[in-house]
Z-matrix of the N, CA and C atoms (Angstrom, degrees):
N
C 1 1.461
C 2 1.535 1 110.86
N 3 1.342 2 116.84 1 -44.73
C 4 1.463 3 120.77 2 179.41
C 5 1.518 4 110.80 3 -59.84
N 6 1.334 5 116.82 4 -42.71
C 7 1.459 6 120.99 5 -179.00
C 8 1.523 7 110.67 6 -66.63
N 9 1.340 8 117.49 7 -37.99
C 10 1.461 9 120.50 8 178.13
C 11 1.527 10 111.31 9 -64.37
N 12 1.335 11 116.12 10 -39.76
C 13 1.465 12 119.96 11 177.47
C 14 1.528 13 110.61 12 -64.04
N 15 1.340 14 115.94 13 -45.53
C 16 1.463 15 120.31 14 178.66
C 17 1.526 16 111.47 15 -62.52
N 18 1.332 17 116.61 16 -37.08
C 19 1.459 18 120.66 17 177.82
C 20 1.525 19 110.57 18 -63.51
N 21 1.339 20 116.22 19 -43.25
C 22 1.457 21 120.21 20 178.70
C 23 1.516 22 112.33 21 -64.17
N 24 1.333 23 116.12 22 -47.54
C 25 1.472 24 121.20 23 -179.80
C 26 1.526 25 110.47 24 -62.39
N 27 1.328 26 115.72 25 -44.79
C 28 1.463 27 120.65 26 -179.60
C 29 1.523 28 111.36 27 -61.99
N 30 1.330 29 116.55 28 -42.23
C 31 1.467 30 120.76 29 -179.17
C 32 1.525 31 111.09 30 -63.86
N 33 1.338 32 117.17 31 -44.19
C 34 1.462 33 121.16 32 -179.37
C 35 1.528 34 110.54 33 -63.99
N 36 1.326 35 116.74 34 -48.49
C 37 1.463 36 120.53 35 179.93
C 38 1.524 37 111.06 36 -60.84
N 39 1.335 38 117.19 37 -41.20
C 40 1.457 39 120.44 38 -177.45
C 41 1.522 40 111.06 39 -67.28
N 42 1.330 41 117.70 40 -39.62
C 43 1.465 42 120.52 41 177.83
C 44 1.526 43 110.92 42 -64.47
N 45 1.341 44 116.83 43 -43.37
C 46 1.471 45 120.79 44 177.58
C 47 1.527 46 110.21 45 -63.25
N 48 1.342 47 116.39 46 -42.67
C 49 1.468 48 120.53 47 179.65
C 50 1.525 49 111.35 48 -61.91
N 51 1.327 50 118.02 49 -42.71
C 52 1.466 51 121.18 50 179.42
C 53 1.530 52 111.20 51 -63.76
N 54 1.328 53 115.73 52 -40.10
C 55 1.469 54 118.95 53 176.98
C 56 1.533 55 110.01 54 -61.70
N 57 1.323 56 116.65 55 -45.94
C 58 1.453 57 120.05 56 -177.58
C 59 1.523 58 111.96 57 -67.48
N 60 1.327 59 116.71 58 -38.19
C 61 1.469 60 120.63 59 -179.50
C 62 1.525 61 111.28 60 -64.11
N 63 1.325 62 117.49 61 -45.87
C 64 1.465 63 120.51 62 -171.78
C 65 1.531 64 114.81 63 -98.66
N 66 1.333 65 118.14 64 -14.05
C 67 1.462 66 120.75 65 -178.36
C 68 1.530 67 111.88 66 -119.99
N 69 1.331 68 116.31 67 -50.87
C 70 1.464 69 121.36 68 -172.55
C 71 1.520 70 113.17 69 -77.41
N 72 1.323 71 118.30 70 -42.60
C 73 1.475 72 122.11 71 -175.46
C 74 1.527 73 110.74 72 -66.06
N 75 1.323 74 117.29 73 141.35
C 76 1.475 75 120.32 74 -177.39
C 77 1.527 76 111.66 75 -75.10
N 78 1.329 77 115.38 76 158.19
C 79 1.458 78 121.17 77 174.41
C 80 1.534 79 109.83 78 -74.12
N 81 1.325 80 115.78 79 156.38
C 82 1.464 81 121.05 80 176.51
C 83 1.523 82 109.04 81 -128.35
N 84 1.328 83 115.60 82 176.72
C 85 1.468 84 119.85 83 179.50
C 86 1.521 85 111.66 84 -63.53
N 87 1.321 86 117.20 85 -25.54
C 88 1.464 87 120.42 86 -177.66
C 89 1.526 88 112.67 87 -76.35
N 90 1.324 89 117.03 88 -11.94
C 91 1.452 90 119.43 89 178.78
C 92 1.517 91 112.64 90 83.57
N 93 1.319 92 115.38 91 -161.35
C 94 1.463 93 120.86 92 -173.39
C 95 1.519 94 112.42 93 -64.18
N 96 1.343 95 118.20 94 -28.11
C 97 1.462 96 120.39 95 -177.10
C 98 1.528 97 111.24 96 -63.02
N 99 1.345 98 116.85 97 -23.88
C 100 1.462 99 119.95 98 -179.16
C 101 1.520 100 111.22 99 -64.41
N 102 1.330 101 117.47 100 -21.77
C 103 1.465 102 120.23 101 -177.53
C 104 1.529 103 112.26 102 -68.55
N 105 1.324 104 116.49 103 -14.38
C 106 1.468 105 118.54 104 175.35
C 107 1.528 106 110.68 105 -67.29
N 108 1.329 107 116.00 106 -18.88
C 109 1.469 108 122.35 107 174.70
C 110 1.528 109 111.20 108 -53.40
N 111 1.342 110 117.02 109 -36.91
C 112 1.463 111 121.60 110 -177.19
C 113 1.526 112 112.69 111 -74.38
N 114 1.313 113 116.49 112 -10.36
C 115 1.460 114 121.17 113 173.09
C 116 1.528 115 110.89 114 -103.94
N 117 1.333 116 115.46 115 -40.15
C 118 1.464 117 120.63 116 -175.83
C 119 1.531 118 112.54 117 -63.06
N 120 1.324 119 117.33 118 -48.00
C 121 1.463 120 120.68 119 -178.80
C 122 1.534 121 111.71 120 -64.37
N 123 1.348 122 119.96 121 -49.86
C 124 1.473 123 119.02 122 177.66
C 125 1.524 124 113.48 123 -60.76
N 126 1.328 125 117.43 124 -39.02
C 127 1.469 126 119.74 125 177.96
C 128 1.527 127 110.72 126 -59.48
N 129 1.331 128 116.63 127 -43.49
C 130 1.461 129 120.69 128 -179.60
C 131 1.523 130 111.48 129 -63.74
N 132 1.329 131 116.58 130 -50.07
C 133 1.457 132 119.74 131 -175.93
C 134 1.528 133 112.94 132 -67.48
N 135 1.330 134 117.43 133 -35.25
C 136 1.455 135 119.23 134 178.21
C 137 1.528 136 110.52 135 -73.25
N 138 1.330 137 117.28 136 -31.54
C 139 1.470 138 119.61 137 172.38
C 140 1.521 139 110.17 138 -60.61
N 141 1.341 140 116.52 139 -42.89
C 142 1.464 141 120.27 140 177.90
C 143 1.532 142 110.99 141 -63.21
N 144 1.329 143 116.35 142 -39.64
C 145 1.466 144 120.39 143 176.70
C 146 1.528 145 110.56 144 -61.11
N 147 1.318 146 116.15 145 -43.99
C 148 1.466 147 120.54 146 -179.93
C 149 1.527 148 110.91 147 -60.65
N 150 1.326 149 116.48 148 -41.74
C 151 1.464 150 119.41 149 -179.20
C 152 1.525 151 111.83 150 -73.54
N 153 1.331 152 117.04 151 -26.07
C 154 1.459 153 119.79 152 173.00
C 155 1.532 154 109.77 153 -66.20
N 156 1.328 155 116.72 154 -39.46
C 157 1.474 156 120.67 155 175.95
C 158 1.527 157 109.74 156 -63.17
N 159 1.332 158 117.35 157 -40.35
C 160 1.473 159 120.90 158 176.15
C 161 1.519 160 110.05 159 -60.10
N 162 1.315 161 115.94 160 -45.72
C 163 1.468 162 122.54 161 -179.86
C 164 1.533 163 111.06 162 -57.73
N 165 1.328 164 116.15 163 -53.03
C 166 1.463 165 120.16 164 -178.63
C 167 1.515 166 112.76 165 -65.18
N 168 1.328 167 117.22 166 -41.72
C 169 1.467 168 121.05 167 -179.19
C 170 1.526 169 111.82 168 -68.77
N 171 1.330 170 115.95 169 -33.60
C 172 1.468 171 119.93 170 178.01
C 173 1.529 172 110.59 171 -66.75
N 174 1.330 173 116.34 172 -40.87
C 175 1.461 174 119.97 173 175.86
C 176 1.527 175 109.99 174 -61.17
N 177 1.331 176 116.44 175 -44.67
C 178 1.462 177 121.18 176 -179.79
C 179 1.525 178 111.36 177 -63.00
N 180 1.347 179 116.94 178 -36.80
C 181 1.473 180 118.31 179 178.48
C 182 1.524 181 110.96 180 -65.76
N 183 1.333 182 116.68 181 -46.74
C 184 1.463 183 119.35 182 -179.11
C 185 1.529 184 111.64 183 -63.91
N 186 1.319 185 116.50 184 -26.97
C 187 1.462 186 121.03 185 179.22
C 188 1.527 187 110.78 186 -81.70
N 189 1.327 188 116.84 187 -50.27
C 190 1.458 189 121.21 188 -173.14
C 191 1.533 190 114.22 189 -93.67
N 192 1.339 191 116.62 190 -22.37
C 193 1.467 192 122.54 191 -174.49
C 194 1.538 193 111.28 192 55.37
N 195 1.319 194 115.41 193 36.22
C 196 1.464 195 122.10 194 176.80
C 197 1.526 196 107.13 195 -101.01
N 198 1.326 197 117.19 196 123.47
C 199 1.464 198 120.10 197 -173.19
C 200 1.528 199 113.56 198 -67.16
N 201 1.331 200 117.51 199 -14.09
C 202 1.469 201 118.32 200 176.94
C 203 1.526 202 110.58 201 -63.89
N 204 1.338 203 116.40 202 -32.77
C 205 1.462 204 119.65 203 178.63
C 206 1.520 205 111.21 204 -69.96
N 207 1.320 206 116.52 205 -34.09
C 208 1.469 207 119.87 206 175.47
C 209 1.520 208 110.14 207 -66.77
N 210 1.332 209 116.88 208 -38.68
C 211 1.464 210 120.63 209 178.01
C 212 1.524 211 110.71 210 -64.19
N 213 1.329 212 117.01 211 -40.84
C 214 1.464 213 121.27 212 178.13
C 215 1.527 214 110.25 213 -64.40
N 216 1.339 215 115.81 214 -45.74
C 217 1.468 216 120.29 215 -178.66
C 218 1.523 217 111.67 216 -62.47
N 219 1.319 218 116.82 217 -48.12
C 220 1.467 219 119.83 218 -177.37
C 221 1.524 220 111.35 219 -67.68
N 222 1.335 221 117.37 220 -35.87
C 223 1.473 222 120.45 221 177.99
C 224 1.518 223 110.84 222 -64.46
N 225 1.327 224 116.64 223 -45.42
C 226 1.456 225 120.42 224 179.38
C 227 1.528 226 111.23 225 -67.15
N 228 1.327 227 116.29 226 -35.21
C 229 1.469 228 119.76 227 178.71
C 230 1.524 229 110.92 228 -65.11
N 231 1.324 230 117.18 229 -38.24
C 232 1.464 231 120.51 230 178.44
C 233 1.524 232 110.72 231 -61.60
N 234 1.325 233 116.11 232 -48.11
C 235 1.464 234 120.03 233 179.92
C 236 1.528 235 110.19 234 -66.28
N 237 1.330 236 116.67 235 -42.13
C 238 1.455 237 120.57 236 179.75
C 239 1.517 238 112.78 237 -61.44
N 240 1.333 239 116.75 238 -37.45
C 241 1.467 240 119.95 239 179.28
C 242 1.526 241 110.61 240 -67.14
N 243 1.323 242 116.77 241 -39.11
C 244 1.470 243 120.16 242 176.80
C 245 1.525 244 110.10 243 -62.50
N 246 1.337 245 117.30 244 -45.59
C 247 1.457 246 121.44 245 -179.46
C 248 1.529 247 110.57 246 -65.00
N 249 1.329 248 117.29 247 -38.30
C 250 1.469 249 120.38 248 178.42
C 251 1.518 250 110.70 249 -64.23
N 252 1.324 251 116.81 250 -42.84
C 253 1.462 252 121.07 251 177.25
C 254 1.522 253 110.54 252 -58.83
N 255 1.327 254 116.36 253 -43.55
C 256 1.465 255 120.93 254 -178.40
C 257 1.526 256 111.74 255 -69.05
N 258 1.348 257 117.16 256 -37.16
C 259 1.468 258 116.59 257 -179.35
C 260 1.525 259 111.15 258 -74.00
N 261 1.327 260 118.47 259 -27.35
C 262 1.462 261 120.47 260 172.67
C 263 1.531 262 110.78 261 -68.70
N 264 1.331 263 116.67 262 -41.20
C 265 1.459 264 120.97 263 179.89
C 266 1.531 265 111.36 264 -67.19
N 267 1.344 266 116.29 265 -45.69
C 268 1.463 267 118.55 266 179.79
C 269 1.524 268 111.11 267 -66.38
N 270 1.334 269 115.99 268 -33.59
C 271 1.460 270 119.21 269 176.30
C 272 1.522 271 111.94 270 -63.18
N 273 1.329 272 116.36 271 -39.99
C 274 1.467 273 120.36 272 178.66
C 275 1.521 274 111.35 273 -66.74
N 276 1.335 275 116.95 274 -39.85
C 277 1.466 276 120.94 275 178.47
C 278 1.528 277 110.21 276 -63.80
N 279 1.328 278 116.03 277 -39.00
C 280 1.459 279 121.10 278 178.76
C 281 1.540 280 110.75 279 -70.70
N 282 1.333 281 116.56 280 -36.79
C 283 1.467 282 121.02 281 -175.37
C 284 1.526 283 112.83 282 -67.13
N 285 1.328 284 116.92 283 -35.07
C 286 1.469 285 119.73 284 -174.60
C 287 1.524 286 112.56 285 -56.97
N 288 1.340 287 120.08 286 -54.19
C 289 1.472 288 118.59 287 178.82
C 290 1.530 289 113.69 288 -73.03
N 291 1.338 290 117.64 289 -25.50
C 292 1.468 291 120.84 290 -177.54
C 293 1.528 292 112.14 291 -80.59
N 294 1.345 293 116.51 292 -44.28
C 295 1.457 294 121.45 293 -174.50
C 296 1.524 295 113.17 294 -110.27
N 297 1.333 296 116.92 295 -13.90
C 298 1.454 297 120.56 296 -178.94
C 299 1.516 298 113.88 297 87.02
N 300 1.331 299 117.60 298 1.95
C 301 1.464 300 121.46 299 178.63
C 302 1.529 301 108.83 300 -136.63
N 303 1.336 302 116.32 301 154.21
C 304 1.462 303 120.57 302 177.60
C 305 1.520 304 111.91 303 -75.80
N 306 1.346 305 114.99 304 -28.68
C 307 1.468 306 118.81 305 -174.82
C 308 1.513 307 109.00 306 -151.46
N 309 1.326 308 116.78 307 142.76
C 310 1.458 309 121.94 308 172.32
C 311 1.529 310 107.34 309 -140.71
N 312 1.321 311 115.76 310 144.17
C 313 1.472 312 119.62 311 -173.54
C 314 1.534 313 111.69 312 -84.79
N 315 1.316 314 116.00 313 54.18
C 316 1.466 315 117.05 314 174.63
C 317 1.531 316 108.86 315 -83.32
N 318 1.315 317 116.93 316 174.77
C 319 1.464 318 121.15 317 -168.99
C 320 1.532 319 112.66 318 -64.43
N 321 1.337 320 117.00 319 -41.98
C 322 1.473 321 118.18 320 -177.55
C 323 1.521 322 111.29 321 -69.35
N 324 1.319 323 117.34 322 -43.60
C 325 1.459 324 119.62 323 -179.35
C 326 1.527 325 111.24 324 -65.36
N 327 1.316 326 116.28 325 -41.73
C 328 1.468 327 119.94 326 -179.32
C 329 1.530 328 111.18 327 -65.51
N 330 1.319 329 117.08 328 -44.97
C 331 1.475 330 120.06 329 179.25
C 332 1.530 331 111.13 330 -65.87
N 333 1.330 332 117.15 331 -32.75
C 334 1.466 333 120.60 332 177.14
C 335 1.523 334 110.61 333 -68.10
N 336 1.329 335 116.58 334 -40.40
C 337 1.468 336 120.24 335 177.25
C 338 1.520 337 110.55 336 -64.96
N 339 1.329 338 117.30 337 -39.49
C 340 1.464 339 121.11 338 176.69
C 341 1.520 340 110.29 339 -61.02
N 342 1.342 341 116.72 340 -40.60
C 343 1.461 342 120.70 341 177.92
C 344 1.524 343 110.69 342 -59.82
N 345 1.305 344 116.18 343 -44.38
C 346 1.473 345 121.43 344 178.30
C 347 1.529 346 110.65 345 -60.75
N 348 1.336 347 116.77 346 -44.08
C 349 1.465 348 120.96 347 -179.59
C 350 1.529 349 111.91 348 -66.01
N 351 1.325 350 117.47 349 -34.98
C 352 1.469 351 121.22 350 178.58
C 353 1.525 352 110.34 351 -59.94
N 354 1.329 353 115.89 352 -44.83
C 355 1.467 354 118.27 353 -177.42
C 356 1.525 355 112.87 354 -81.37
N 357 1.322 356 117.45 355 -18.89
C 358 1.467 357 119.87 356 166.26
C 359 1.529 358 108.04 357 -64.29
N 360 1.349 359 116.14 358 -45.06
C 361 1.466 360 120.60 359 177.65
C 362 1.524 361 111.09 360 -61.32
N 363 1.326 362 117.00 361 -37.08
C 364 1.474 363 122.49 362 177.32
C 365 1.523 364 110.20 363 -53.96
N 366 1.321 365 116.51 364 -46.05
C 367 1.471 366 119.34 365 -177.51
C 368 1.524 367 112.83 366 -80.19
N 369 1.330 368 116.63 367 -26.09
C 370 1.481 369 118.87 368 173.45
C 371 1.528 370 109.24 369 -63.77
N 372 1.329 371 115.95 370 -44.29
C 373 1.467 372 120.46 371 177.63
C 374 1.521 373 110.43 372 -60.33
N 375 1.331 374 117.03 373 -44.94
C 376 1.473 375 120.55 374 -178.83
C 377 1.524 376 111.73 375 -64.14
N 378 1.314 377 116.61 376 -32.54
C 379 1.468 378 119.45 377 -177.87
C 380 1.527 379 112.55 378 -79.15
N 381 1.340 380 117.23 379 -25.66
C 382 1.465 381 120.03 380 -175.81
C 383 1.525 382 113.70 381 -93.64
N 384 1.316 383 118.27 382 -17.93
C 385 1.468 384 120.66 383 -179.85
C 386 1.521 385 108.43 384 -100.83
N 387 1.303 386 116.50 385 117.47
C 388 1.465 387 121.06 386 -175.14
C 389 1.531 388 112.63 387 -85.93
N 390 1.341 389 117.22 388 -32.35
C 391 1.460 390 119.89 389 -177.98
C 392 1.526 391 109.52 390 -71.23
N 393 1.320 392 116.91 391 124.53
C 394 1.456 393 122.50 392 -170.09
C 395 1.532 394 113.69 393 -59.61
N 396 1.307 395 117.84 394 -47.72
C 397 1.460 396 120.79 395 -177.95
C 398 1.508 397 112.30 396 -66.01
N 399 1.317 398 116.84 397 -43.75
C 400 1.466 399 120.78 398 179.73
C 401 1.529 400 110.53 399 -65.42
N 402 1.326 401 116.09 400 -41.03
C 403 1.467 402 120.08 401 178.15
C 404 1.525 403 111.08 402 -60.05
N 405 1.314 404 116.07 403 -43.81
C 406 1.462 405 120.46 404 179.99
C 407 1.521 406 111.57 405 -65.58
N 408 1.342 407 117.29 406 -40.56
C 409 1.469 408 120.34 407 -179.75
C 410 1.521 409 111.58 408 -65.32
N 411 1.328 410 116.13 409 -48.66
C 412 1.459 411 120.07 410 -177.84
C 413 1.526 412 111.40 411 -63.29
N 414 1.327 413 117.02 412 -44.80
C 415 1.460 414 119.61 413 -178.88
C 416 1.526 415 110.92 414 -69.00
N 417 1.333 416 117.98 415 -31.20
C 418 1.468 417 120.65 416 176.60
C 419 1.517 418 110.61 417 -63.58
N 420 1.306 419 116.84 418 -41.53
C 421 1.474 420 120.60 419 178.53
C 422 1.528 421 110.19 420 -62.63
N 423 1.340 422 116.73 421 -43.70
C 424 1.471 423 119.67 422 178.30
C 425 1.515 424 110.56 423 -64.62
N 426 1.340 425 116.69 424 -40.30
C 427 1.461 426 120.66 425 179.43
C 428 1.516 427 113.00 426 -62.57
N 429 1.329 428 116.18 427 -35.31
C 430 1.468 429 120.39 428 179.22
C 431 1.527 430 110.77 429 -75.27
N 432 1.330 431 116.59 430 -49.79
C 433 1.466 432 120.24 431 -178.76
C 434 1.528 433 110.91 432 -66.01
N 435 1.330 434 115.97 433 -40.04
C 436 1.462 435 120.33 434 -177.52
C 437 1.514 436 113.33 435 -62.00
N 438 1.327 437 116.54 436 -29.70
C 439 1.466 438 119.50 437 -178.06
C 440 1.529 439 111.82 438 -65.94
N 441 1.323 440 117.38 439 -19.99
C 442 1.466 441 120.38 440 178.70
C 443 1.527 442 110.99 441 -56.89
N 444 1.347 443 116.30 442 -29.80
C 445 1.460 444 119.47 443 -177.82
C 446 1.525 445 112.59 444 -72.91
N 447 1.337 446 117.75 445 -20.73
C 448 1.473 447 120.12 446 -177.70
C 449 1.531 448 111.90 447 -62.04
N 450 1.348 449 120.08 448 -54.39
C 451 1.474 450 118.18 449 177.55
C 452 1.521 451 112.78 450 -63.00
N 453 1.333 452 117.45 451 -27.44
C 454 1.467 453 120.10 452 176.82
C 455 1.525 454 109.82 453 -63.96
N 456 1.348 455 116.49 454 -44.44
C 457 1.468 456 120.39 455 177.79
C 458 1.526 457 110.27 456 -59.14
N 459 1.329 458 116.70 457 -41.64
C 460 1.463 459 121.55 458 -175.76
C 461 1.527 460 111.74 459 -66.27
N 462 1.330 461 117.42 460 -42.07
C 463 1.471 462 119.81 461 -171.85
C 464 1.528 463 113.88 462 -95.33
N 465 1.332 464 118.17 463 1.83
C 466 1.473 465 119.71 464 -176.70
C 467 1.519 466 112.94 465 -57.47
N 468 1.342 467 117.13 466 -39.98
C 469 1.470 468 118.09 467 -176.26
C 470 1.522 469 112.31 468 -70.82
N 471 1.332 470 117.21 469 -13.24
C 472 1.465 471 120.57 470 177.72
C 473 1.530 472 111.70 471 -96.17
N 474 1.347 473 116.53 472 -22.01
C 475 1.462 474 120.33 473 -176.80
C 476 1.520 475 113.30 474 -96.40
N 477 1.351 476 116.46 475 -33.65
C 478 1.457 477 120.11 476 -176.06
C 479 1.515 478 111.09 477 -128.45
N 480 1.323 479 115.39 478 157.47
C 481 1.463 480 119.92 479 174.71
C 482 1.527 481 107.56 480 -68.65
N 483 1.319 482 115.76 481 132.05
C 484 1.451 483 120.27 482 -176.44
C 485 1.520 484 109.83 483 -148.16
N 486 1.333 485 115.92 484 151.27
C 487 1.463 486 120.70 485 176.22
C 488 1.514 487 111.04 486 -78.86
N 489 1.331 488 116.62 487 -10.53
C 490 1.459 489 119.92 488 -177.99
C 491 1.525 490 109.63 489 -69.08
N 492 1.347 491 117.28 490 131.00
C 493 1.474 492 118.96 491 -177.21
C 494 1.518 493 112.46 492 -72.31
N 495 1.327 494 116.31 493 146.34
C 496 1.465 495 121.44 494 171.73
C 497 1.525 496 109.00 495 -88.57
N 498 1.309 497 115.32 496 148.88
C 499 1.455 498 119.14 497 177.83
C 500 1.519 499 108.79 498 -86.19
N 501 1.317 500 115.66 499 111.85
C 502 1.463 501 121.02 500 179.70
C 503 1.538 502 109.20 501 -98.26
N 504 1.314 503 116.84 502 -164.16
C 505 1.462 504 121.26 503 177.36
C 506 1.525 505 109.49 504 -59.44
N 507 1.327 506 116.35 505 134.89
C 508 1.453 507 120.80 506 -174.77
C 509 1.516 508 111.16 507 -121.75
N 510 1.309 509 115.11 508 157.93
C 511 1.461 510 122.48 509 171.38
C 512 1.533 511 107.75 510 -57.24
N 513 1.346 512 118.75 511 137.23
C 514 1.470 513 121.02 512 -179.98
C 515 1.529 514 113.24 513 -54.14
N 516 1.347 515 116.76 514 -32.38
C 517 1.461 516 119.62 515 178.11
C 518 1.522 517 111.44 516 -68.59
N 519 1.316 518 116.02 517 -36.38
C 520 1.475 519 120.48 518 176.49
C 521 1.524 520 109.71 519 -65.48
N 522 1.339 521 116.71 520 -45.70
C 523 1.464 522 121.09 521 179.63
C 524 1.521 523 111.06 522 -60.92
N 525 1.326 524 116.55 523 -45.62
C 526 1.474 525 120.26 524 -179.67
C 527 1.519 526 110.77 525 -62.17
N 528 1.318 527 117.01 526 -43.57
C 529 1.472 528 120.84 527 -179.88
C 530 1.516 529 110.83 528 -63.81
N 531 1.335 530 116.27 529 -42.52
C 532 1.463 531 120.02 530 178.96
C 533 1.526 532 111.09 531 -62.76
N 534 1.332 533 117.60 532 -42.79
C 535 1.467 534 120.89 533 -179.80
C 536 1.528 535 111.78 534 -63.46
N 537 1.334 536 116.52 535 -41.33
C 538 1.469 537 119.90 536 178.29
C 539 1.525 538 110.18 537 -66.94
N 540 1.327 539 117.51 538 -38.75
C 541 1.465 540 120.83 539 177.64
C 542 1.522 541 111.32 540 -63.32
N 543 1.325 542 117.03 541 -40.82
C 544 1.464 543 120.98 542 177.31
C 545 1.527 544 109.92 543 -63.39
N 546 1.341 545 116.21 544 -42.48
C 547 1.473 546 119.92 545 177.77
C 548 1.520 547 110.91 546 -62.06
N 549 1.337 548 116.59 547 -40.79
C 550 1.466 549 121.06 548 -179.68
C 551 1.528 550 111.27 549 -63.78
N 552 1.338 551 116.43 550 -44.40
C 553 1.461 552 119.35 551 -179.62
C 554 1.528 553 111.87 552 -73.01
N 555 1.325 554 117.32 553 -28.04
C 556 1.462 555 120.05 554 174.03
C 557 1.526 556 109.93 555 -64.96
N 558 1.338 557 116.40 556 -44.87
C 559 1.465 558 120.50 557 177.23
C 560 1.523 559 110.81 558 -62.38
N 561 1.336 560 116.95 559 -38.86
C 562 1.460 561 120.26 560 178.02
C 563 1.522 562 110.82 561 -64.84
N 564 1.337 563 116.57 562 -42.45
C 565 1.465 564 120.24 563 176.88
C 566 1.523 565 111.04 564 -58.63
N 567 1.325 566 116.98 565 -47.53
C 568 1.469 567 120.77 566 -179.32
C 569 1.519 568 111.20 567 -61.55
N 570 1.335 569 116.47 568 -38.19
C 571 1.467 570 120.33 569 177.99
C 572 1.529 571 111.11 570 -64.14
N 573 1.328 572 116.60 571 -50.34
C 574 1.472 573 120.43 572 -178.97
C 575 1.521 574 111.31 573 -64.79
N 576 1.324 575 116.05 574 -39.22
C 577 1.461 576 122.01 575 179.14
C 578 1.532 577 110.48 576 -62.26
N 579 1.332 578 116.25 577 -49.12
C 580 1.470 579 120.41 578 179.78
C 581 1.523 580 111.17 579 -63.42
N 582 1.326 581 116.49 580 -39.96
C 583 1.471 582 120.55 581 179.26
C 584 1.520 583 110.92 582 -63.99
N 585 1.325 584 116.42 583 -41.26
C 586 1.476 585 119.71 584 -178.63
C 587 1.524 586 111.11 585 -68.84
N 588 1.327 587 118.29 586 -38.48
C 589 1.462 588 120.75 587 176.87
C 590 1.526 589 110.19 588 -64.03
N 591 1.337 590 116.72 589 -42.24
C 592 1.467 591 120.53 590 178.14
C 593 1.527 592 110.88 591 -60.92
N 594 1.315 593 116.42 592 -39.19
C 595 1.469 594 120.39 593 178.37
C 596 1.520 595 110.82 594 -65.36
N 597 1.337 596 116.65 595 -40.73
C 598 1.462 597 119.63 596 178.92
C 599 1.527 598 111.01 597 -65.48
N 600 1.315 599 117.20 598 -36.60
C 601 1.455 600 120.63 599 176.80
C 602 1.527 601 110.96 600 -64.60
N 603 1.323 602 116.14 601 -40.38
C 604 1.467 603 120.50 602 176.99
C 605 1.530 604 110.93 603 -65.55
N 606 1.333 605 116.39 604 -39.95
C 607 1.464 606 120.45 605 177.55
C 608 1.524 607 110.84 606 -62.46
N 609 1.327 608 116.08 607 -40.60
C 610 1.465 609 120.98 608 179.48
C 611 1.525 610 110.87 609 -63.71
N 612 1.333 611 116.49 610 -42.93
C 613 1.466 612 120.44 611 177.80
C 614 1.520 613 111.07 612 -63.68
N 615 1.325 614 115.77 613 -40.46
C 616 1.465 615 120.16 614 179.20
C 617 1.520 616 111.31 615 -64.76
N 618 1.330 617 117.04 616 -41.73
C 619 1.469 618 120.30 617 178.38
C 620 1.531 619 111.63 618 -64.48
N 621 1.337 620 116.72 619 -38.03
C 622 1.465 621 120.04 620 177.13
C 623 1.522 622 111.02 621 -65.48
N 624 1.344 623 116.39 622 -38.80
C 625 1.459 624 120.77 623 177.97
C 626 1.518 625 110.67 624 -65.04
N 627 1.330 626 116.89 625 -41.98
C 628 1.459 627 120.77 626 178.83
C 629 1.542 628 110.30 627 -63.14
N 630 1.340 629 116.12 628 -43.06
C 631 1.463 630 119.79 629 178.71
C 632 1.518 631 110.87 630 -62.84
N 633 1.324 632 117.50 631 -38.31
C 634 1.476 633 121.71 632 178.88
C 635 1.527 634 110.62 633 -65.21
N 636 1.346 635 117.49 634 -42.00
C 637 1.449 636 121.07 635 -177.39
C 638 1.526 637 112.75 636 -70.54
N 639 1.362 638 116.78 637 -24.23
C 640 1.465 639 119.72 638 178.54
C 641 1.520 640 112.89 639 -75.44
N 642 1.325 641 117.73 640 -14.27
C 643 1.465 642 120.88 641 -177.98
C 644 1.534 643 111.49 642 -68.17
């Protein structure tokens, strides 16, 4: 029932966001490619939210040693990695017409790529360690340390010279569209997150059933 509600809410928000992005939001000098901004920014911020959940859940696992926290952390990390991949891709698509290149090694892009690599390492560790408790401990440590890069990504444009644009005062229609897009992607994150946790719970039940049948 919870997943069905999230699916409904996510669908409504996403339809409204698409209407606002392509119909309601005003044109800019950059042309139609600028509309990727309404996807790129929400993808980035929701990825950061997902990794914050990993950070908090990893701390809770190391404190409580309850595997439900590991399930929450790994589920959020999976969704966060997908969102990070998408915000890197949309950023490259946006960069080509704006800067003339698909990629440049400025501080924000480099720190964002490092963030992506950290969580790739998170899943490499999870895939190579078979013992459940050890896997959870090691990945929790990576989840906690890896989150340090999130505020670095956010503040890079204020600390170092970068080609990445700062968000200045915006047209109210642009602000409204961006806020609705963020809400839509937040609902999508919650839907995917809840679905992944439900799948992990089903996997756990299946593994217990298999262990029972082997007796």
